[in-house]
Structure formats: C-alpha cells, structure tokens
DSSP file (Angstrom, degrees, kcal/mol; ACC not computed):
  #  RESIDUE AA STRUCTURE BP1 BP2  ACC     N-H-->O    O-->H-N    N-H-->O    O-->H-N    TCO  KAPPA ALPHA  PHI   PSI    X-CA   Y-CA   Z-CA
    1    1 A M     >        0   0    0      0, 0.0     4,-1.8     0, 0.0     5,-0.2   0.000 360.0 360.0 360.0 -46.7  -11.0  -80.4  -62.8
    2    2 A A  H  >  +     0   0    0      1,-0.2     4,-2.2     2,-0.2     5,-0.2   0.873 360.0  53.1 -66.0 -38.8  -14.7  -79.4  -62.9
    3    3 A A  H  > S+     0   0    0      2,-0.2     4,-2.6     1,-0.2     5,-0.2   0.913 107.2  52.2 -60.7 -43.0  -14.7  -78.8  -59.1
    4    4 A E  H  > S+     0   0    0      1,-0.2     4,-1.8     2,-0.2    -2,-0.2   0.912 110.5  46.7 -60.8 -43.7  -11.7  -76.5  -59.5
    5    5 A N  H  X S+     0   0    0     -4,-1.8     4,-2.3     2,-0.2    -1,-0.2   0.864 112.3  51.7 -63.7 -38.8  -13.5  -74.4  -62.3
    6    6 A F  H  X S+     0   0    0     -4,-2.2     4,-2.1     1,-0.2    -2,-0.2   0.921 111.2  46.4 -67.6 -44.8  -16.6  -74.3  -60.1
    7    7 A Q  H  X S+     0   0    0     -4,-2.6     4,-2.4     2,-0.2    -1,-0.2   0.853 110.4  53.5 -67.7 -32.5  -14.6  -73.0  -57.1
    8    8 A D  H  X S+     0   0    0     -4,-1.8     4,-2.7    -5,-0.2    -2,-0.2   0.956 109.3  49.4 -67.8 -46.9  -12.8  -70.4  -59.3
    9    9 A R  H  X S+     0   0    0     -4,-2.3     4,-2.7     2,-0.2    -2,-0.2   0.881 109.5  51.7 -61.9 -38.6  -16.2  -69.1  -60.5
   10   10 A I  H  X S+     0   0    0     -4,-2.1     4,-2.9     2,-0.2    -1,-0.2   0.969 111.5  45.7 -55.6 -53.7  -17.4  -68.8  -57.0
   11   11 A W  H  X S+     0   0    0     -4,-2.4     4,-2.1     1,-0.2    -2,-0.2   0.890 112.7  52.0 -60.1 -41.8  -14.4  -66.8  -55.9
   12   12 A E  H  X S+     0   0    0     -4,-2.7     4,-2.2     2,-0.2    -1,-0.2   0.900 111.3  45.7 -57.0 -48.9  -14.7  -64.7  -59.0
   13   13 A R  H  X S+     0   0    0     -4,-2.7     4,-2.3     2,-0.2    -2,-0.2   0.888 111.1  52.6 -64.9 -38.3  -18.4  -63.9  -58.3
   14   14 A L  H  X S+     0   0    0     -4,-2.9     4,-2.2     2,-0.2    -2,-0.2   0.905 111.3  47.6 -62.2 -43.5  -17.6  -63.2  -54.6
   15   15 A E  H  X S+     0   0    0     -4,-2.1     4,-2.6     2,-0.2     5,-0.2   0.917 110.1  52.2 -61.8 -45.5  -14.8  -60.7  -55.7
   16   16 A Q  H  X S+     0   0    0     -4,-2.2     4,-2.2     1,-0.2    -2,-0.2   0.923 109.0  49.5 -63.9 -41.9  -17.1  -59.0  -58.1
   17   17 A G  H  X S+     0   0    0     -4,-2.3     4,-2.5     2,-0.2    -1,-0.2   0.917 110.5  50.8 -58.4 -44.4  -19.7  -58.6  -55.4
   18   18 A R  H  X S+     0   0    0     -4,-2.2     4,-2.4     1,-0.2    -2,-0.2   0.916 111.4  48.3 -57.4 -44.5  -17.1  -57.1  -53.0
   19   19 A Q  H  X S+     0   0    0     -4,-2.6     4,-1.5     2,-0.2    -1,-0.2   0.822 111.1  49.5 -67.5 -35.9  -16.0  -54.7  -55.7
   20   20 A A  H  X S+     0   0    0     -4,-2.2     4,-1.3    -5,-0.2    -1,-0.2   0.916 112.6  47.1 -69.3 -43.5  -19.5  -53.6  -56.5
   21   21 A K  H  <>S+     0   0    0     -4,-2.5     5,-2.9     1,-0.2     3,-0.2   0.895 112.5  50.0 -65.6 -41.2  -20.4  -53.0  -52.8
   22   22 A A  H ><5S+     0   0    0     -4,-2.4     3,-1.1     3,-0.2    -1,-0.2   0.834 106.2  56.6 -63.7 -36.6  -17.1  -51.1  -52.3
   23   23 A A  H 3<5S+     0   0    0     -4,-1.5    -1,-0.2     1,-0.3    -2,-0.2   0.791 105.8  51.5 -63.4 -34.7  -17.9  -48.9  -55.4
   24   24 A Q  T 3<5S-     0   0    0     -4,-1.3    -1,-0.3    -3,-0.2    -2,-0.2   0.370 127.3-100.2 -92.1   6.5  -21.2  -48.0  -53.8
   25   25 A G  T < 5S+     0   0    0     -3,-1.1    19,-0.5     1,-0.3    -3,-0.2   0.592  76.2 141.6  91.0  13.5  -19.4  -46.9  -50.6
   26   26 A G      < -     0   0    0     -5,-2.9     2,-0.6    -6,-0.2    -1,-0.3  -0.432  56.8-112.5 -84.1 164.9  -20.2  -50.1  -48.6
   27   27 A Y        -     0   0    0     15,-1.9    -5,-0.1     1,-0.1    -1,-0.1  -0.854  24.0-168.9-101.7 117.3  -17.8  -51.8  -46.3
   28   28 A V        -     0   0    0     -2,-0.6    -1,-0.1     2,-0.1    15,-0.1   0.524  42.7-113.1 -90.3  -1.0  -16.6  -55.3  -47.7
   29   29 A G        +     0   0    0      1,-0.2     2,-0.9    13,-0.1    -2,-0.1   0.744  57.5 154.4  84.3  25.6  -15.0  -56.5  -44.5
   30   30 A Y  S    S-     0   0    0      2,-0.0    -1,-0.2     0, 0.0    -2,-0.1  -0.767  72.0 -33.1 -83.4 105.7  -11.3  -56.7  -45.2
   31   31 A G  S    S-     0   0    0     -2,-0.9     3,-0.1     2,-0.0    -2,-0.0  -0.087 101.7 -42.8  76.9 175.3   -9.8  -56.2  -41.8
   32   32 A S  S    S-     0   0    0      1,-0.1     3,-0.1     6,-0.0     6,-0.1  -0.478  70.7 -96.7 -71.9 148.9  -11.1  -54.1  -39.0
   33   33 A P        -     0   0    0      0, 0.0    -1,-0.1     0, 0.0     3,-0.1  -0.268  50.6 -90.7 -64.5 158.2  -12.5  -50.7  -39.8
   34   34 A A    >   -     0   0    0      1,-0.2     3,-2.0     2,-0.1     2,-0.2  -0.151  54.5 -76.3 -63.7 162.1  -10.2  -47.7  -39.4
   35   35 A F  T 3  S+     0   0    0      1,-0.3    -1,-0.2    -3,-0.1     3,-0.1  -0.440 123.5  32.4 -55.1 124.5   -9.9  -45.7  -36.2
   36   36 A G  T 3  S+     0   0    0      1,-0.4    11,-2.7    -2,-0.2     2,-0.3   0.291 110.8  79.9 107.0  -5.2  -13.0  -43.4  -36.0
   37   37 A Q  E <   -A   46   0A   0     -3,-2.0    -1,-0.4     9,-0.3     2,-0.3  -0.906  50.9-174.9-132.2 162.2  -15.3  -45.9  -37.9
   38   38 A R  E     -A   45   0A   0      7,-2.2     7,-3.1    -2,-0.3     2,-0.5  -0.937  31.7-106.6-142.4 165.4  -17.3  -49.1  -37.3
   39   39 A S  E     +A   44   0A   0     -2,-0.3     2,-0.5     5,-0.2     5,-0.2  -0.847  33.3 178.2 -94.3 125.2  -19.3  -51.4  -39.3
   40   40 A L  E >  S-A   43   0A   0      3,-3.0     3,-2.1    -2,-0.5    -2,-0.0  -0.973  73.5 -25.9-128.2 112.7  -23.0  -51.2  -38.9
   41   41 A N  T 3  S-     0   0    0     -2,-0.5     3,-0.1     1,-0.3    -1,-0.1   0.864 126.5 -49.6  43.9  44.7  -25.1  -53.6  -41.1
   42   42 A G  T 3  S+     0   0    0      1,-0.2   -15,-1.9   -16,-0.1     2,-0.4   0.523 121.2 102.1  78.7   7.4  -22.4  -53.8  -43.6
   43   43 A E  E <  S-A   40   0A   0     -3,-2.1    -3,-3.0   -17,-0.2     2,-0.4  -0.960  73.0-119.5-123.5 142.0  -21.8  -50.0  -43.9
   44   44 A L  E     +A   39   0A   0    -19,-0.5     2,-0.3    -2,-0.4    -5,-0.2  -0.645  36.5 177.6 -82.6 129.7  -19.1  -47.9  -42.3
   45   45 A V  E     -A   38   0A   0     -7,-3.1    -7,-2.2    -2,-0.4     2,-0.1  -0.938  31.1 -99.4-127.2 157.2  -20.4  -45.4  -39.9
   46   46 A E  E     -A   37   0A   0     -2,-0.3    -9,-0.3    -9,-0.2     3,-0.1  -0.399  19.7-139.4 -76.7 148.2  -18.5  -42.9  -37.8
   47   47 A K    >>  -     0   0    0    -11,-2.7     4,-2.8     1,-0.2     3,-1.0  -0.912  12.4-153.4-106.4 108.3  -17.8  -43.4  -34.1
   48   48 A P  H 3> S+     0   0    0      0, 0.0     4,-1.9     0, 0.0    -1,-0.2   0.844  91.8  52.5 -52.3 -42.1  -18.4  -40.0  -32.5
   49   49 A D  H 3> S+     0   0    0      1,-0.2     4,-0.8     2,-0.2    -3,-0.0   0.861 114.5  42.0 -71.7 -30.3  -16.0  -40.7  -29.5
   50   50 A E  H <> S+     0   0    0     -3,-1.0     4,-2.3     2,-0.2    -1,-0.2   0.818 109.3  59.5 -81.4 -33.0  -13.1  -41.8  -31.8
   51   51 A Q  H  X S+     0   0    0     -4,-2.8     4,-2.2     1,-0.2    -2,-0.2   0.893 103.7  52.1 -60.8 -35.2  -13.9  -38.9  -34.2
   52   52 A Q  H  X S+     0   0    0     -4,-1.9     4,-1.8    -5,-0.2    -1,-0.2   0.877 108.6  49.3 -68.8 -32.1  -13.3  -36.5  -31.3
   53   53 A I  H  X S+     0   0    0     -4,-0.8     4,-2.4     2,-0.2    -2,-0.2   0.876 108.4  53.3 -72.9 -36.0   -9.9  -38.2  -30.7
   54   54 A I  H  X S+     0   0    0     -4,-2.3     4,-2.4     2,-0.2    -2,-0.2   0.911 107.8  52.1 -62.1 -43.0   -9.0  -37.8  -34.4
   55   55 A E  H  X S+     0   0    0     -4,-2.2     4,-2.5     1,-0.2    -1,-0.2   0.896 109.7  49.0 -61.7 -40.2   -9.8  -34.1  -34.1
   56   56 A L  H  X S+     0   0    0     -4,-1.8     4,-2.2     1,-0.2    -2,-0.2   0.883 109.5  51.5 -68.0 -33.9   -7.5  -33.8  -31.2
   57   57 A I  H  X S+     0   0    0     -4,-2.4     4,-2.4     2,-0.2     5,-0.2   0.912 111.3  48.1 -62.7 -42.9   -4.8  -35.6  -33.0
   58   58 A R  H  X S+     0   0    0     -4,-2.4     4,-2.7     2,-0.2    -2,-0.2   0.945 113.6  45.8 -65.0 -48.7   -5.2  -33.2  -35.9
   59   59 A R  H  X S+     0   0    0     -4,-2.5     4,-1.5     2,-0.2    -2,-0.2   0.920 113.5  48.5 -62.3 -47.3   -5.2  -30.0  -33.8
   60   60 A H  H  <>S+     0   0    0     -4,-2.2     5,-1.7     1,-0.2     4,-0.3   0.918 116.4  44.0 -61.1 -47.8   -2.2  -31.1  -31.7
   61   61 A H  H ><5S+     0   0    0     -4,-2.4     3,-1.4     1,-0.2    -1,-0.2   0.886 112.6  50.0 -67.0 -39.1   -0.2  -32.1  -34.8
   62   62 A K  H 3<5S+     0   0    0     -4,-2.7    -1,-0.2     1,-0.3    -2,-0.2   0.785 101.4  65.0 -68.5 -27.8   -1.2  -28.9  -36.7
   63   63 A S  T 3<5S-     0   0    0     -4,-1.5    -1,-0.3    -5,-0.2    -2,-0.2   0.553 128.8 -96.9 -74.5 -12.0   -0.1  -26.9  -33.6
   64   64 A G  T < 5S+     0   0    0     -3,-1.4    -3,-0.2     1,-0.3    -2,-0.1   0.446  75.7 145.2 107.6   2.4    3.5  -28.2  -34.3
   65   65 A K      < -     0   0    0     -5,-1.7    -1,-0.3     1,-0.1     2,-0.1  -0.428  49.8-120.4 -69.0 144.2    3.7  -31.2  -31.9
   66   66 A S     >  -     0   0    0     -2,-0.1     4,-2.3     1,-0.1     5,-0.2  -0.277  28.5-103.5 -76.8 171.2    5.7  -34.1  -33.3
   67   67 A L  H  > S+     0   0    0      1,-0.2     4,-2.7     2,-0.2     5,-0.2   0.947 124.0  51.8 -63.0 -43.3    3.9  -37.5  -33.7
   68   68 A Q  H  > S+     0   0    0      1,-0.2     4,-2.8     2,-0.2    -1,-0.2   0.915 108.9  49.5 -60.1 -43.8    5.7  -38.7  -30.6
   69   69 A Q  H  > S+     0   0    0      2,-0.2     4,-2.0     1,-0.2    -1,-0.2   0.849 109.1  50.4 -69.0 -28.0    4.5  -35.8  -28.7
   70   70 A V  H  X S+     0   0    0     -4,-2.3     4,-2.7     2,-0.2    -2,-0.2   0.957 112.6  49.4 -66.1 -48.5    0.9  -36.2  -29.8
   71   71 A A  H  X S+     0   0    0     -4,-2.7     4,-2.3     1,-0.2    16,-0.3   0.889 110.9  48.8 -58.7 -39.3    1.1  -39.9  -28.7
   72   72 A D  H  X S+     0   0    0     -4,-2.8     4,-2.4    -5,-0.2    -1,-0.2   0.931 111.4  49.7 -63.7 -42.1    2.5  -38.9  -25.4
   73   73 A W  H  X S+     0   0    0     -4,-2.0     4,-1.1     1,-0.2    -2,-0.2   0.918 111.0  49.7 -66.0 -44.6   -0.2  -36.3  -24.8
   74   74 A L  H  <>S+     0   0    0     -4,-2.7     5,-2.9     1,-0.2     3,-0.5   0.915 112.6  46.6 -56.4 -47.1   -2.9  -38.8  -25.7
   75   75 A N  H ><5S+     0   0    0     -4,-2.3     3,-1.5     1,-0.2    -2,-0.2   0.889 110.5  52.2 -64.2 -41.8   -1.5  -41.5  -23.3
   76   76 A Q  H 3<5S+     0   0    0     -4,-2.4    -1,-0.2     1,-0.3    -2,-0.2   0.731 110.4  50.5 -71.5 -17.6   -1.1  -39.0  -20.4
   77   77 A N  T 3<5S-     0   0    0     -4,-1.1    -1,-0.3    -3,-0.5    -2,-0.2   0.255 119.4-107.6-105.6  11.4   -4.7  -38.0  -20.9
   78   78 A G  T < 5 +     0   0    0     -3,-1.5     2,-0.3     1,-0.3    -3,-0.2   0.649  68.2 142.8  82.7  14.5   -6.1  -41.5  -20.9
   79   79 A Y      < -     0   0    0     -5,-2.9     8,-0.4    -6,-0.2     2,-0.3  -0.714  27.8-168.9 -92.5 145.1   -7.0  -41.9  -24.5
   80   80 A T        -     0   0    0     -2,-0.3     6,-0.2     6,-0.1    -5,-0.0  -0.794  23.2-102.0-123.9 166.4   -6.4  -45.4  -26.0
   81   81 A T    >   -     0   0    0      4,-2.5     3,-2.1    -2,-0.3    -1,-0.1  -0.132  52.1 -83.1 -73.6 178.2   -6.4  -46.8  -29.5
   82   82 A K  T 3  S+     0   0    0      1,-0.3    -1,-0.1     2,-0.1    -2,-0.0   0.811 133.2  45.6 -54.0 -31.7   -9.3  -48.9  -30.9
   83   83 A R  T 3  S-     0   0    0      2,-0.0    -1,-0.3     0, 0.0    -2,-0.0   0.250 123.6-102.8 -99.2   9.6   -8.0  -52.0  -29.2
   84   84 A G  S <  S+     0   0    0     -3,-2.1     2,-0.2     1,-0.2    -2,-0.1   0.666  77.2 135.6  79.6  16.8   -7.4  -50.3  -25.9
   85   85 A Q        -     0   0    0      1,-0.1    -4,-2.5     3,-0.0    -1,-0.2  -0.493  62.7 -92.1 -92.6 163.6   -3.6  -49.9  -26.3
   86   86 A Q        -     0   0    0     -6,-0.2     2,-0.2    -2,-0.2    -6,-0.1  -0.459  50.6 -99.1 -72.9 150.3   -1.4  -47.0  -25.6
   87   87 A W        -     0   0    0     -8,-0.4     2,-0.3   -16,-0.3   -12,-0.1  -0.477  38.0-164.4 -74.4 140.2   -0.8  -44.6  -28.6
   88   88 A Q     >  -     0   0    0     -2,-0.2     4,-2.2     1,-0.1     5,-0.2  -0.768  35.2-106.7-113.7 160.2    2.4  -45.0  -30.5
   89   89 A R  H  > S+     0   0    0     -2,-0.3     4,-2.6     1,-0.2     5,-0.1   0.932 123.0  49.5 -58.6 -42.4    4.0  -42.6  -33.0
   90   90 A I  H  > S+     0   0    0      2,-0.2     4,-2.7     1,-0.2    -1,-0.2   0.867 105.9  56.7 -68.1 -32.5    3.0  -44.9  -35.9
   91   91 A S  H  > S+     0   0    0      2,-0.2     4,-2.2     1,-0.2    -1,-0.2   0.939 110.8  44.5 -59.1 -48.4   -0.6  -45.1  -34.6
   92   92 A V  H  X S+     0   0    0     -4,-2.2     4,-2.4     2,-0.2     5,-0.2   0.948 111.8  53.2 -62.4 -48.6   -0.8  -41.3  -34.8
   93   93 A K  H  X S+     0   0    0     -4,-2.6     4,-3.0     1,-0.2    -2,-0.2   0.935 107.6  52.1 -48.7 -53.9    0.9  -41.3  -38.3
   94   94 A R  H  X S+     0   0    0     -4,-2.7     4,-2.6     1,-0.2     5,-0.2   0.910 109.6  47.9 -52.3 -51.0   -1.7  -43.8  -39.5
   95   95 A V  H  X S+     0   0    0     -4,-2.2     4,-1.9     1,-0.2    -1,-0.2   0.915 114.3  45.6 -58.6 -41.6   -4.6  -41.6  -38.3
   96   96 A L  H  X S+     0   0    0     -4,-2.4     4,-3.2     2,-0.2     5,-0.4   0.900 110.5  54.8 -69.0 -41.9   -3.1  -38.5  -39.9
   97   97 A D  H  X S+     0   0    0     -4,-3.0     4,-2.2    -5,-0.2    -2,-0.2   0.940 112.0  44.1 -54.2 -51.3   -2.4  -40.5  -43.2
   98   98 A R  H  < S+     0   0    0     -4,-2.6    -1,-0.2     2,-0.2    -2,-0.2   0.881 115.4  49.2 -64.1 -38.8   -6.0  -41.5  -43.4
   99   99 A L  H  < S+     0   0    0     -4,-1.9    -2,-0.2    -5,-0.2    -1,-0.2   0.897 127.8  21.1 -67.5 -44.8   -7.2  -38.0  -42.5
  100  100 A Y  H  < S-     0   0    0     -4,-3.2     3,-0.4     1,-0.3    -2,-0.2   0.509 109.2-116.2-102.7  -6.7   -5.0  -36.1  -45.1
  101  101 A G     <  -     0   0    0     -4,-2.2    -1,-0.3    -5,-0.4    -2,-0.1  -0.226  45.5 -69.0  84.7 174.4   -4.3  -38.9  -47.5
  102  102 A R  S    S+     0   0    0     -4,-0.1     2,-0.2    -2,-0.1    -1,-0.2   0.297  96.4 118.8 -86.3  10.9   -0.7  -40.2  -48.0
  103  103 A L  S    S-     0   0    0     -3,-0.4     2,-0.1    -6,-0.2    -3,-0.0  -0.488  75.4-105.3 -73.5 146.8    0.3  -36.9  -49.7
  104  104 A S        -     0   0    0     -2,-0.2     2,-0.4     1,-0.0    -1,-0.1  -0.459  39.5-145.4 -72.5 148.5    3.0  -35.0  -48.0
  105  105 A R        -     0   0    0     -2,-0.1     2,-0.6     6,-0.1     5,-0.1  -0.910   8.8-142.8-120.5 139.7    1.7  -31.9  -46.2
  106  106 A I    >   -     0   0    0     -2,-0.4     3,-2.7     4,-0.1    -2,-0.0  -0.907  47.6 -93.0 -98.1 123.6    3.2  -28.5  -45.7
  107  107 A S  T 3  S+     0   0    0     -2,-0.6     3,-0.1     1,-0.3   -45,-0.1  -0.068 109.4  12.7 -46.7 124.3    2.2  -27.2  -42.3
  108  108 A G  T 3  S+     0   0    0      1,-0.3     2,-0.4     0, 0.0    -1,-0.3   0.331 102.4 108.5  91.7  -7.1   -1.0  -25.1  -42.5
  109  109 A M    <   -     0   0    0     -3,-2.7    -1,-0.3     3,-0.0    -3,-0.1  -0.863  67.7-123.3-111.6 143.7   -1.9  -26.1  -46.0
  110  110 A E        -     0   0    0     -2,-0.4    -4,-0.1     1,-0.1     2,-0.1  -0.384  40.4 -90.2 -73.9 157.4   -4.9  -28.3  -46.8
  111  111 A P        -     0   0    0      0, 0.0     2,-0.3     0, 0.0    -1,-0.1  -0.414  44.5-121.9 -67.1 144.0   -4.2  -31.6  -48.9
  112  112 A Q        -     0   0    0     -2,-0.1     2,-0.3    -3,-0.1    -9,-0.1  -0.690  15.3-134.9 -89.4 140.9   -4.5  -31.1  -52.6
  113  113 A T        -     0   0    0     -2,-0.3     2,-0.5     1,-0.0    -1,-0.0  -0.709  30.9-105.8 -89.8 147.8   -7.0  -33.1  -54.7
  114  114 A E        +     0   0    0     -2,-0.3    -1,-0.0     0, 0.0     0, 0.0  -0.601  45.5 174.2 -78.0 130.0   -5.7  -34.5  -57.9
  115  115 A E        -     0   0    0     -2,-0.5     3,-0.1     1,-0.0    -3,-0.0  -0.937  37.6 -95.0-126.8 150.0   -6.9  -32.6  -60.9
  116  116 A P        -     0   0    0      0, 0.0     2,-0.1     0, 0.0    -1,-0.0  -0.255  55.3 -88.0 -58.1 153.3   -6.0  -33.0  -64.6
  117  117 A D        -     0   0    0      1,-0.1     2,-0.5     2,-0.0     0, 0.0  -0.390  41.4-138.8 -59.5 134.3   -3.3  -30.7  -65.8
  118  118 A K              0   0    0      1,-0.1    -1,-0.1    -3,-0.1    -3,-0.0  -0.851 360.0 360.0-100.4 129.4   -4.8  -27.4  -67.0
  119  119 A L              0   0    0     -2,-0.5    -1,-0.1     0, 0.0    -2,-0.0   0.458 360.0 360.0 -95.5 360.0   -3.2  -26.0  -70.2
C-alpha cells in the first residue's frame, strides 16, 4: 500500500513537471516532434529543410490543388516525409492542420483566432 502511494506521488510529480515545461513552451517528449520541428536540448526548434517543404505544401494547396495532388507533386519531386516515406493525402492534411489549426478554412482566408464575443 505504501509503495503504491509512493509510486502515485512520483507519477504525479512527473506529470506536474511535464505540464510546467509545456506551459513554458518546452518539449515534453510525447511522441516524435511534428514535421518541420526537432527536439534540441529539450526544446522544439524548426528544421529549415522541412520548413521549406511545409511552405511548398501551403502554396500548392492554396493554389487549389487537392491533398492528393499535393502529395503526388511532392513524391514526383523527390520529397519524403520525416521518416523517409512517400507522401500520402493524410500526411499532407496533417501538415496543413498543424499549420492552420483544425479550423475549417475558406480558400484565401487566414485562420481566425478565438476572441471573446464582442457586444
């Protein structure tokens, strides 16, 4: 019983530490960093080569290409995912979701930030 309580307190302290680090913008290590980022000394930093691919994805999608067309273009031009795989429609969608947030987008409009209702 005492060992169980001790273990619970350890997990609680670890979780509090992770939450504090995340609140300060630190990377807490849950899964691999998103495409375009890497972990350096516990902090997320941009990967310039992947950031360029993100910009290509954004521009091609904004020009009206479908997710599949963007994936096909990336594959035809030798670009690979973080793990060296070919691009799939869902991979492109995930990059765009992170870029614009999960809000639905209207072509040509920037994502809206949430603001309190103004009366």
